[in-house]
C-alpha positions in Angstrom: 16.5 -0.4 -2.6 15.8 2.4 -0.1 15.1 1.6 3.5 12.2 3.3 5.2 13.5 6.3 7.3 10.5 6.7 9.5 8.6 4.2 11.6 5.2 3.0 10.4 2.2 4.8 11.8 -1.2 3.3 12.4 -3.6 5.2 10.1 -4.3 2.2 7.8 -3.9 -1.6 7.9 -2.5 -2.3 4.4 0.6 0.0 4.1 3.2 -2.5 5.2 1.8 -5.3 3.0 1.5 -3.0 0.0 5.2 -2.0 0.4 6.3 -5.6 0.9 4.4 -6.9 -2.1 5.5 -4.1 -4.3 9.2 -4.7 -3.4 8.8 -8.5 -3.8 7.6 -7.9 -7.4 10.5 -5.5 -8.0 8.3 -2.5 -8.8 9.8 0.9 -8.0 7.6 3.3 -6.1 7.6 5.8 -9.0 6.6 3.1 -11.5 3.8 1.9 -9.1 2.5 5.4 -8.8 2.4 5.7 -12.6 0.4 2.5 -12.8 -2.1 3.9 -10.3 -2.4 7.0 -12.3 -3.2 5.0 -15.4 -6.1 3.6 -13.5 -7.3 7.2 -13.0 -6.1 7.8 -9.4 -4.7 11.3 -8.9 -1.9 10.4 -6.5 1.5 12.0 -5.9 4.7 10.4 -4.5 4.3 12.1 -1.1 0.7 10.8 -0.7 1.7 7.3 -1.8 4.6 7.2 0.5 2.3 8.2 3.4 0.0 5.3 2.4 2.8 2.8 2.6 4.0 4.3 5.8 0.5 4.0 7.3 0.5 7.8 7.9 -2.7 8.3 6.0 -5.9 6.4 5.2 -6.2 4.3 2.1 -9.5 4.8 0.3 -11.6 2.0 -1.3 -10.5 3.0 -4.9 -6.9 2.9 -3.9 -7.2 -0.5 -2.3 -9.0 -1.9 -5.3 -6.4 -0.5 -7.8 -3.5 -1.6 -5.6 -4.8 -5.2 -5.5 -5.2 -5.1 -9.3 -1.7 -3.8 -10.0 -0.1 -6.3 -7.6 -2.3 -9.2 -8.9 -3.5 -10.2 -5.4 -6.9 -10.5 -3.8 -7.8 -7.5 -1.6 -7.8 -9.8 1.4 -4.1 -10.4 0.9 -3.4 -6.7 1.5 -4.9 -7.1 5.0 -2.9 -10.1 6.0 -2.0 -9.8 9.7 -4.5 -7.0 10.3 -6.5 -9.2 12.7 -3.8 -8.8 15.4 -4.9 -5.2 15.8 -8.4 -6.2 16.7 -7.7 -9.5 18.6 -9.9 -11.4 16.2 -9.4 -15.1 15.6 
């Protein structure tokens, strides 16, 4: 399994969780992208990598499809996000 070469950025709140959940389920990035494409999302490996690396925003369709593929509630993708906004 590859290790991330670059540090995470801060353009979205879900990238780290998506990457962790995908890896926990043993899904390769290329296979995950293929599944997203089957849902009708036009996404390429570079764009997806930037989503996981929090370099670009994740849109609502992507968040919905990602949660469906991973079999988790959308809220789970945002676990830990409250630390960025000091919410309780």
